[in-house]
C-alpha positions in Angstrom: 9.5 172.1 -101.5 9.2 175.8 -100.5 10.7 176.6 -97.2 10.5 179.8 -95.3 13.4 180.7 -93.0 13.5 183.4 -90.4 15.9 185.6 -92.5 13.5 185.5 -95.4 10.5 186.3 -93.2 12.3 189.1 -91.5 13.4 190.6 -94.9 9.8 190.5 -96.2 8.6 192.2 -93.0 11.3 194.9 -93.1 10.2 195.7 -96.7 6.8 196.9 -95.4 6.6 200.7 -95.6 6.1 202.4 -92.2 3.1 204.3 -93.5 1.5 201.1 -94.7 2.1 199.5 -91.3 0.7 202.5 -89.4 -2.4 202.8 -91.6 -3.2 199.1 -91.4 -5.2 197.6 -88.5 -4.5 194.0 -89.7 -1.4 192.6 -91.3 -1.8 189.5 -93.4 1.1 187.1 -94.0 0.4 185.0 -97.1 1.9 181.5 -96.8 1.0 180.4 -100.4 3.5 177.8 -101.6 5.2 177.5 -98.3 5.5 173.9 -97.3 7.8 174.2 -94.2 8.9 176.9 -91.7 11.9 176.5 -89.5 12.0 177.1 -85.7 13.7 180.4 -86.1 10.8 181.5 -88.4 8.3 180.5 -85.7 10.3 182.6 -83.2 10.3 185.5 -85.7 6.6 185.2 -86.1 6.1 185.5 -82.4 8.4 188.6 -82.3 6.4 190.1 -85.1 3.2 189.3 -83.2 4.6 191.1 -80.1 5.4 194.2 -82.1 2.0 194.2 -83.8 0.2 193.9 -80.4 2.2 196.7 -79.0 1.1 198.8 -81.9 -2.6 197.7 -81.7 -2.3 195.6 -84.9 -3.5 192.1 -85.6 -1.6 189.5 -87.6 -3.4 187.0 -89.7 -1.9 184.2 -91.8 -3.6 183.0 -95.0 -3.1 180.1 -97.3 -1.4 177.9 -94.7 -0.7 174.4 -95.8 -2.2 171.7 -93.6 1.2 170.5 -92.2 2.1 174.0 -91.1 -1.4 174.5 -89.7 -1.0 171.3 -87.7 2.3 172.5 -86.3 0.8 175.8 -85.3 -2.1 174.0 -83.6 0.2 171.6 -81.7 2.4 174.4 -80.4 -0.6 176.6 -79.6 0.5 179.3 -81.9 -2.8 179.3 -83.8 -4.3 181.1 -80.8 -1.8 183.9 -80.9 -2.7 185.2 -84.3 -6.0 186.9 -85.3 -6.7 184.3 -87.9 -5.0 181.4 -89.5 -6.7 180.4 -92.8 -5.8 176.9 -94.0 -5.7 176.1 -97.7 -7.1 172.6 -98.4 -7.6 171.7 -94.8 -7.0 168.1 -93.6 -10.4 166.4 -93.0 -10.4 164.9 -89.6 -12.6 161.9 -88.9 
């Protein structure tokens, strides 16, 4: 199982070049092969979202596994990001 922790997420975000950040209007976080995110990673996502909004940027999340998508839906976090693209979405009856 692939887990993303806040420290890993923060390290990946820190590695983005400032010029790249300034020139982009949308920042995509690819969650391919991520099965679980911890609570600190969720908090880090919210902090990243705040910084992005202050800089007129939009955050989108792609390749979200259905379990993470459900957690984002339940907590209302799906609404805070520009787009959350679910890979192999759960079919609801």
